[in-house]
N, C-alpha and C positions, 0 to 999 in steps of 0.2 A: 504494499500500500504506500509506503514511503517513496517509492520510485514510479509511482503511477504517472502516466502521460496525462497532460492537461489538467494537472492537480488544481489549478485555480478555479475551474468551473465544475469539478466533480466531487462530491463528498465520498467518504470511505466506503459506505454501503453501497452506494450506486456504482462505484468502481468495481467492488467485487461482484456484484450482480452482473455487470456487462462484460466483465473481462474474465470471470471464472465460472459463475453458476449457469448463466444462460448458454455459454458455449458448450458446456458439459451436457446440459439437458438436450439441447438442440442436436448434438451429435448422437445422443442416444436415441432420439426420436426419429431422426433422419435414417440412421442405420436400420432401425427396426422397420419403420413405415415404408421406405423405399426399397432397401436392400434385403430385408429378412435376416438381418444380423442382430444379435443381442449383446449388449455390454455385459460382460461377466463380472469385472472387477475394476470399476473406475479409479480406485485407489491403488491398483496393483502396478507392477513395474512395466507393464505395456502401454500405459498411457501417460501423457505429461503435458503440462501447460507450458507453451513456448514463452520464453523471455528474450529480450534484447540483451545486448552486451552490458548496458547499463542497469540491467534488472528489471526494466519495465516491462510489464506484461503486455503481449501483442493480441490478446483475445482469441487465440487459436489453440485448439486442442490437438495434440500430435499422437497420431497412432504409430507406434514404434515398428522398426523393421523386425524385431523379435517376435511380432505377433504370431501366435498359434491359433489358427482359425478352427481347428478340430479339438484342441485340448480343452478339458473342463476348466482349467485354470487360466486360460488365454483370455485376452481383453474380449473377444467376441466369439460366441459359439455360432458357426454357420448353420443356418436353418433356411436358406433361400429356397432349396428343393422342397423342403417340407412344407413351407408357407405357400410356395407356388402350387403344389399338389392340392393342399387344402383349399386354395382359392378356386382352383379349377373344378374341384368336386363339391364346392360350397359346404365343406366341412366346417363345423364349429371349432375353431382354433382354441377356444378355451378348454377343449376337452383333450387336447394333446398331452400326453404323459410327460413330455420333456419340459413343460412348464408347470411350476408348482410355487407354492408360497416359499419354498426352500431354494428357488431359483436364485443364481448369483445376480440376476438382473434386479432383484429386490434390493440390492445394495445401492442403487442410485438414490432413493430417499434417504438411505443411511448416510450416503456420502454428503448430502446437503445438510443433514443434521450435524455431521462432523465439521463441516465448513462453518455453519452457524456457531458451533461452540468455539472454533478457532478464532472466529471474528470477535466473539465476546471477550476472549482472553486478551486479544491484541488491542481491543478498544473497550475497556470495561466501563468507561463512562459514557458510551454511546446511548443516545435516548431511544433509537430505533430498535425494533425487535427483528434481528437478522433472519430468525426462523420464519417469521411471518412473511417477510419480503421474498425469501427463497421459495417458499410455498406458493406464493403468488406467481412467480416465475414459472414454476412447475405446472401450475394450472393453466397459464397462458400459452406455453410452448406445447402442451399436449391437446390442445383444441384441434377439431376438425381432422382427426386421424381417419385412416381408411376404416370403414366398418369392421372389417375382419381384424384389423390391428387393435381396434377398440374392444373387440370381444375377447381377444387373447389376454389383453391387460385386465380386463374386467374379472377374469377368472383368478386373479391374485388379489388377495385382500389388500395388500400394500399398494396396489395400483388402481383399484376400483374407483376410488374417488377422484381420480385424475383423468381417467380415459373418457374422452369425448369424441362423438362423430356425429354426423348428420346421415340418415338414411338416404340412399341414392334416389329411391322413389320419391321421397319427400323434397330432395333437392330439385328434382326435375320437375315436379308439380308445381313448386312455388316459383321456380325460374320461368316456367311457362306462363303463370299467372302475370308476373310482372312484365314479361315481354309483351303479352297481349294488351295489357294496360298502356304500356308506352306507345304501341302502335296506335290505339284508340285515341290516346291523348293527342298525339301527333296529327291525326286525322281531324280531330275536333277543332284544333286551332284554326283551321281555314274554313270551317263551317259558319254560316251566317249566325245561327243562334248559339253556336259553341256549347255544345252538350257538355256536361261535367262528368267525367268517368269516375264511377264509385265502386269501391269494394265493400261489401256489406258483410258484417261479421256478427254472428249472435245465433240464438238468442243468449244474452248474459244471464247468469244466475248469481244469488247471493250479493246482489247490488254491485257487480262487477269485481268481487273481491277474489275471484278465482283467477290465478296467473296463468297465462298462456306462454310458455317459453318462446322467446323470439318475437313476441308481439310488437313491443316498441320499435325494434329495427324494421319489422315488416311496414308498420305505419309510417316511418321515415322514408322507406323505399317507396311506398305508395305516393307520398306527397312529392318526392323528388321526381317522380316518373310523371307528374302532372294530374295525379288523381286525388281523390279524397277517401278517407276510410270512415265509414258510418257504422256504429254500433246499434245493435237492435236489442232493446229491453225485453225482459222475459214476459211481462204481463202488463196491461194498462193499469194506470194509476200510480205505478211507482215513480217517484220524482226522478227525472233525469239527472239532476244534480248528484243525487246519490250514486248513480252508476259512474258519472263522471269523476267523482272523487275517488272512488275505488280504482279507476283505471289510472288516474294521476299517481296514485301510490305505487304502481307498477311501471311508471316511466312514460305514460302516454300522455302528453300534454295537450290541453284544449280539445278533448275528445268531443265529437258530435255523436249524441245519444238519441235515437228515436224511441219514444215511448207512444205507442199507438193509443188513440182514444177508443173508448168504449163504442162509440157511434161508428167507428170503422169497420166493425165486424171482428172477425178472427182470423188468425193465420196469415199467410203471406199477403193476403188482400189488404189486411190492415197495415202491413208493412209498407206496401206500395203507396197507399193513401198518405201515411206519415212521411214518406220520402217526398212525395210531390208537394207537400206542405212546406218541408224544410228547403227545398230548392226545385223549382219546376224543371230546371235543366238536367237534373240528376239523371244519369243513365248507368244502370248497374252492370258492370263489366264482369264481376266476379262475386260469388257468394261463397262465404266460409260458414257452414252449418256446424255450429258447436254443439257436439252431443253431450249431455250431461244427465246422468240417470236421476239426479236430484231434482231436476227441473220440474216446476209445477205443471207447466203447460208446454211440453217439448214440441218444437215445430220440426217435422220430418223434412229431410232433405228433399224428398220427392215433391213435396208441396212448393218449396222454394224453386226448384227446378221448373216446375209448371208455370209458377208466377213470372219467373225471369228466364225464359227459354234461351235467350242469346248470352246468358252469362256462363262463364266457367264456374263450375261447381266443384268444391272441395269439402270433405267431411273431416272436421277436427275432433279426433276420438275414434272410438271403435264401433262399428256398426256391422253385424253379421250379414246384413242385406247388401253391403257394398262389395261383397266378394273379395277378390284379391287386389283390388285397387285400380279399377279403371281399364281393365282389359276388355270389357264389353261397352258398347257405345253409350248405353243408357246408365252406367254406372259411374259415380264420380270417383275420383282419386281420393284416398284416405290418408291423412297424415296425423301424427300424434302431437307434433309441435309446429311452430312456426318459424323455426330456425332454418337459415340457409348458410352454406359454406361461404367463407370470406372469398371475394373474387380474386384476391391476390394469392390465395393458396393453390398449390398445383392440383390440377385435376387428377382424379383417380386414375391409376394405371399409366400415368405419364413417367418418362424416365426421370431419376432424381437429378435436379439441376436447378439452378436459378430460373424461376419461372415468372413471367410478367402477365399481369391480368388483361392488358389490351382494353382498359377502362376508358370509356368516352367522358366520364364525369367523375369528379371527386366524390360526389354523393354516393356513387355505386361501390365505393370501398368501405370495408369495415375499419374505419380509422381507429377504433377502439382495440383492435387486436393486431394491427400492424406494428412491427418492431422497428426501432430507430437506430439501433446497433452503432453507438458512438465509436467502437472500436474500428470501424471501416476506414477512418482517417489515417490509421497507422499502416495501412496496406495501400496508400495512394501510389498512382503511377505519375511520374514527372518526365514529360518528353522534353528533348532538346529541340532547337530549331530545325535541325536536319532530320530528326525523327518525325516531326510534324510535316515537313515538306514531302517526305517519301509517302507518308500516309495520304496526304492530300493528292499527290500526283497519282497514286494508286487508284483513287476514287474518280479522278478526272479522266485518266486513261480509259477506265472501264466505261464511263459514261460517253466517251467518243466513240469507242467500239459499237456500243449499243445503239447509239445515234445512226452509225453506218448501216447496222442491221435493219433497224427500223425503217429508214428510208428506202433501203433496197427491197424490203418486203412490201412496202407500200406500192412501189413502182411495179413489182411483179404481181401482186395480189389486185391492185385497182387499175394499174395501167392498161391491161388488156380490155377491161370493160369500158374505159374512157377514150378508146381509139376514135369514136364518133363524137366526142364532145364537141359542142358548137365552136369553141374557141380555146386557145392555149390558156387563157386567164382562167376560164372555168375549170379546165383540167387541174390547174395549180391549186386552185381554191379547194377542189374535191380531194386532191392529195393531202393538202394541209389538214382538212377536216378529218380525214382518215387517221393521220398521225395523232391528231389531238385525242381521238377516240381509243387509243391503244391502252391497254390494261395499266402500264406503269405511270400513265398521266391521268387518265379519266377518273372521275369521281361522280357517282350518280348515274341515272338513266340516260341513255343516248338520246332519248326523245326530247330532253331539256335544250339540246342545241343540235337541231337536225341540219342536214345538208343544205336545205333551202335557206335557212337562216344565215348560215356561213356564206352562202353566195350573196345574200343580201348585203351583209355587213363588210365582207372582206373583198368583194369584186371590185369596188371602186378604187381602193388602193392598189390592187394587183393590176388593173388596167393602166394605172399611172406609173406602174413600176416602182411603188414605194413599199417600205416595210409595213406590215399590218400592225397597227397599235393595239396593245393589250393592256388592260388596267386591273391590276389585282391589289387589293387592300391587305396590308400586314401591320403588325404592331412591333416596333423595334426594340422593346425591352420584354422582360418576362414578369409574370405576376408571381413574384417570389416572396411577397410580404410574410407569408405563414411558413415558407419553406416546405409546404406540403406538394405544391405543384413543380416548383422549380428550386434549384439550390442557389441561384443567383439571379440578379436582375438583367443580365446583360445576354445577348444572342450567343448560342454555344453551337456544338456540332449539329443540331437539328436544323438550324438556319443555314449553315455552310452546306449541308447535304441537300437542302431545298434549293439552293442556288446551283448546285451541281447537277441536280435533275433538271433544272430549268435550262442549263447549258446543254443537256442531252436532247431536250425538246427543240430547242432553238437550232442546234446543228442538224438535227434531223429534218427540220422544216426547210433550212436553208438549202439542202441537197435536192429538194423538189421545187423550191421557189427562192432563187439566189438573193433577192432583198430580204427575205426572211421575216422574222417578227421584231417588234420593238416593244419591250416590257416596261411600263411605268409601275414601279413598286410603290404604291401610295401608302405612307405610313400615317395611320390615323391619329397618332400622337394625342393632342388635346381635344379632339373632335367630340368624343363621346364623354370622356371623363377627365378629370384634372390629373396630371402626373408631373413629377419633378422635371423641369426643363432639362437640368445638367444631365440627368440620366438619359433622357431621350436624345440628347445630342451626342452622348457617348455611344449609345446604341446605333444611331445612324452611322457614325464614323467606323464602328466594327462591321456593320453590315457591308459598307463600302470596301473594307479591308477584306472581307470575305469574298466579295464579288471579284475582286483582283485575284485573289488566290485560286478562285474557280475558273478563271479565264474569261469572265464577263466583263468587257469593256464598256465605256460610257456610249459606245456606238450602238448598242443592243439593249442596254438597261440603264434606267435612271431611277434612283432611289430618292424619293421627294416626299415632302409632307403632303397629306391629304388635302388640307385647306389651301396650301400654296398652289397646288395643282388646279383646284377648283378656281382660284382667283386668277391664275394665269390664263385659263381657257374661257372663263365666263365673266371676269371683271370683278371689281371690289363691290359693285353694287348688289351683284347676285349673292356674294357671301354675306354682306351686310343684311339683305333681305331674309336670308335663311336664319341668321341668328336673331333677328327681331322676331320672326315666326316661331323660333324655338323658345323664346322668352314668353311670348303669349301662351303657348302651349304649356309651358311650365307653370305659369301663373293659374291656368285652367285646372291643371292636376292638383296644385296645392289647395285651390279652393274646393275641389271635389272631395280630397282626402283629409280636409281640416278635421281635427279633433281625434284623429286615430293616432295611437301610440303603440309602434312597433315592439316596445319592451313590456307591454301590458297584454299577455295572451298573444304571442306572436302569430300563431296560426289562425286563430280567431280574427285578428286584426287583418290579415292577408285575405281571408275569406271575405271580410267586409269591404276591403280595398277592390277586390276583384268585382264585386257587385256594383261599387260606385264609379268604376273606371270609366271615364268619359269617351275614350277612344280605343281601349283594349291593349292588352299585352303587359300590363304593369306587374302582375303577379308571376307571370312566366319569366320575365327578364329579372325579377328579384331572385327567383329560384336559382338562376345562373350566376348572377353577379355577386351573390353573397359569398361565394367561395373565392373571389379575387379582389376583395376590397382591401384597402389599406388597413392593416392590423394595429390596433393600439398598443401602447407601452403597457407592460404587465406591473401589477402592484405585488407586494409581498415578496416572497423569496423565490418564486417560480421563474426560471429563465424564459425568455421569449424564444424557445427552440421549437423544433418540429414536434417533438414529444408534448410539449405544452400545448401547442396548437391543435393537435390531434384530440387532445382532452376537450378543447373549447369546441370544436367543430363536430365531434362524434355525436353530440346530442345538442345541436346548437340551439333549437327551438325550446328546449326544456329550461325554463328559469326558476323552476321550484327551488326554494332555499335549502332544502335537505337533499337535492340530488347532485350537488357538487360543492366544492370550496368557494368560499365567498368571491374569491379573486377570479375564479373560472366564471361564475355567473356574471360578475362586472364585465369581464371581457366580452362574453357572449352578448350582452346589452349593447356594448360599444360596437360590435361588429354588425349587429342588426340596425342600429342607428345609422352607422355609415352606409351600409347597404341601402337602406331606405332613401337616404339623401342621393346617393349615386344613381339609383333606378329612376328617382324622379328626373334628373337631368338626362339620364340615358334614352327614357321613354320618350321625352320631350324632343330630343335630337332625332330619335328614330322615326318619329312621326313627321318632323319637319323635313327630314330626308326624303320620306316617300312622297310628301306632297309636293316638293320642288323638283323631284327627279334628281337630286343632288349627285348620287353616285354615277348615274348614267350619263351625267354631264361633265365628269371629270375629264374625260378625253372624248371630245365630240366625235361621233362615228366609230369610236373605238369598241373593241370587243370586250365585254365584261367577263372576268374570270373570278370564280369564288371557290372557296373551300366548302361552302354550304350549298348543295345542289338546288338549282331553282330554274323554272323555265325561262328560257332567254339568256342564260348565263352558261359559260363553259365551266364545269365542275373539274377542279384540279386538285388532287391530293398527291402532292409531289413526293411524300415519303411513303405513300402506300399505307396499308393497314388501317387501323381505326382512324377516323377523321378528326384528330385532336390537333388543334392549332398549337404550333411550336411555342407560342408565346405563353401557353398554359402547361408548358411540359418541360421536361429536362432531356436533353440529347443523350442517347446511349447507344451502345452496341450490344445486341443480345447475344445469348449462348450460341446461336448459329453464324454469328459474324454479321448480322444484318443491322444497318444503321436505322435507328428508330428514335422514338421519343416517348417518354412515359412520365407519369407523376413521380416526383421525387420520393414521396413516402413509400411508394411501393418498390422503388429501387432500393432504398435502404433497407427494407424488410427482407429482400431477397439478397443481401449482402453484396451489391453492386459497389464497387470502389471508385473514388474520384480519380480522373485522369486529368492533369494539368498540362496545359500547352503554352508556349510563348505567344500563339496566335491570339489568345485571349488574355494571358496574363496570370499571376500567381494568386490573385485575390478570389478567383471562382473556378470550379472544375469546367474544362472544356466539354467533358463528357463524363458519363459513368459507364463502367465496363465490369462484367461479372468477374468475381474474384477467382473463379474456376479457371479463367483464362490468363491468370497472372503467375509470375514466377518471381522468386527473389533473385535480384541482380548478383552477379558473381562478386562485384566489388563491395557488396554490403550497402550500397547506396539505394535502399528502399526496393521497390518492385518494378518489374517490367512486364509487358504483354507477351505472351508466348508468340515468337515469330510465325509459327505455323499457323496459329489462330489469325494473326493479323493479316496473313496472305488471304484469308477467306473473307475478309471485310467487303461488304457490298451494299448497295441500295436495294430496297425491296422492289420486287418486279409487280406487284399488284397490291 
C-alpha cells in the first residue's frame, strides 16, 4: 500500500480492492465461466500478484509457468471437457461429483477473508470494513454468469449467495419487448397524433409492496426507449397513492398507477377505460401479467391478451397454462423476474475476450454494474511519432487500395448497364451514386437517396465539370464532461478514421468523375448549445491536423463553423433572422412550461411538459441531451470521476432522499436542471432550423449528408457498425483489429488500456486498445501493441 501508484487520489482500501481483490475475483470468474477452469488455491505457489521494480502493484494476477492443470494441488483443475459435455447434454452441473463444499475453489471466499484480516492488521485505525468492501466486489463480479456456471456454484454453500445469472429465455423475452417498444416509439414520433407507447404491468397486490427483481431498471429502459410504464391496481377503490409509495420504496420514481373505477366494470375493459382517462394517446405495446396467488381478484393473462391483441404479452410468475414459454402462438412467454443481462457483458457462448456492447445510447448500459478499473492506466501504451506515422500510413494505404477496388467494381457492375445512358454526365452521376451506396459508406435505406434525386442535385455540377459539394455536420469536441462517453474533450482516433474513410470515398469517386467531391465539414460549435470557445478552436485545429495526416488537402475538404458557412452563403441578415426566430420560439416554450420544476418529480414533470409542448419534441430531446450536459462540480469527498458519474446517472431520475448519498442527489438535480435549460435552447434552435431550412441552405444546391438517415439525405456512417456519433464516444481498436468507437465506460469495464500519441498529445488518450493486444516492452518502458495485432488493424467494411 505504501508504494501504490497514484496515491494522492486513492485511499488504502480502494487501492487494495482495485489492485488485489477485484483482479483475483475476476480471474477466477473468467477462468470458470469462459474456460471451464477452476482456481484451486489462490494463495498457493502457482499464482502471484505482479509488482513493478518500485514495488507498486500493477493490478495483474500472474499464472505461473509451474502451473499443473491436472494436479489437485495446482492452480486450476482442468474441467473444460466436463463442462462442455455437461452443457451439450444440458446436465445439471451442480450434480457433478468433482464439485463439493470441500472443493479448493471454496478457498476464494477464504482468500478474501485472509486479505481483509491482513488489511486490518496493516491499517488498524481504518474506519471502513474491508470484509464488507471485499464481499461487495465478489457480489458485483459474479453477476450475469452463464446459467450453467451459476448452477454449478449454487451447489456449493460457500458460493450459493454469490452466483447470479439471468435465464436465457427471460433475457430473450425482455429484449424482444424493449426492441418492439423502441420500434414503435420511433414510428410514433412522425405520426400526427403521436401515440404514446405504454408497457402495462399488473395487477399489483398488497399496495405494490411486493418487489419484482429488475423492475426499476425495466422502467428506466422503457422510459429511455420512448415509452411509459403504467401499473395496474388490483381492485377499484384502493388509492393510487398507496401503490405509488410502495413502488417508490423499490426504486420506481413517479410511478403512474391506474385504479379502475367501479363504473368501468371489471377485468381488462376497466383497465382500458382507466388508461384512456389517463392519456387518450396511450397505446399498449406490451402487457406484463403479474401472477400472484394472494390476489383478491386475479386478472388472467388470456383476458389481457383479448383486450390488447396487438400487445406483446409476458407472464411474470408461473402459470401451468402457459406451457413451456411461448412455443405455441397463443401462449405468452413466462419470466420469473424482470432482470436483463448487462449489454456490456459478453453474450453466452462467445469466446473469452474483451467484448464491446455496440450500444447506441448510454442509457442502454447498466452503469451500476460496469467497472472502472483504475489500474488500466498502469498499462498504457505510448507511441512515438514514428510509430504513429506507420499506423496512419497503414490505414491510409488500405483506404486507397479499397478505393481502387470500389471504383473498379462500380465500372464493372454498373458500367455495362449504362452504355446507353443519354449523356456522359448522367453516367458519371449514376456511378457516383452507386459508390455512395456501397456498404462501407451507406447508412440507412437506399430509398432515402434514390438515383433520381442524385441526378437532380449532382447533374448541374457535373455538366459544368465542377466538384459536387457535400455538406456534413459534425462536432469538433467530445462530450467528455462525465467521462462516461469519452475519455477527453478533443477529437481522437475515431475522427481520424472518419477522415480516412472519407478519403477512401473521395478517391473512389475521383476515379469515375475526375473533379470528384468537395466536402464541407460544418462544425455546429455554438449553434445548438453553448461550449467553451477555446476548446472548440483547439478541436478545429486538431481536425485540420488529422485531415493533413489522412491526405485530405484543402482542395477537397474545408472544416468550417456551421454558422460561418450559413453566413457566407446566405448573408448576415439570414443568420440574424434565424436567431430572432429562435429567440421567439424559446420565449414561447418558456411561457408554455412556466411553473414546471424538473427537480420535483422529474418523470412526472416531463410527462406534463410533453402535454404542454407547443411544437413537439421537447421530451424526446431531453431524453437524449441529459447524458451529454455540462456536469457540475461535486461536493463532499467524492471525486468527479467516471465511477462517481456512473452512480449519478445510473438512476438519474430518482431523487428520493433515501436512495443515494446527499451529494449524489444534489448532482442529479443539477444535471437535470442543466439538461432542462439546454433542451429549451436546443428545441428552439431545432424548430427555427426546420422553419428556415437552415441546414439545406448551408451550401446552396449541395448534397446533404447525415449520420441520421432521412429522406432526401445521403446517410453516411463512415466508421460502420452502430451509428454512434464520434463526438459521443471514444476511438478504439477492438479485439479483431477493427477501428471503432465506443462509450468510455464500456471500454474501461472491458479492460481496454489507453494509447497515447504525439498526434493528440500527452493529455488525452488517442485511442483505447484491448489489454490482450499489448505486451511489455523489452526495455521496461511500459507496454507496446503486439506488432502482429497491429498489422491486422483496419476500418470496418459495413
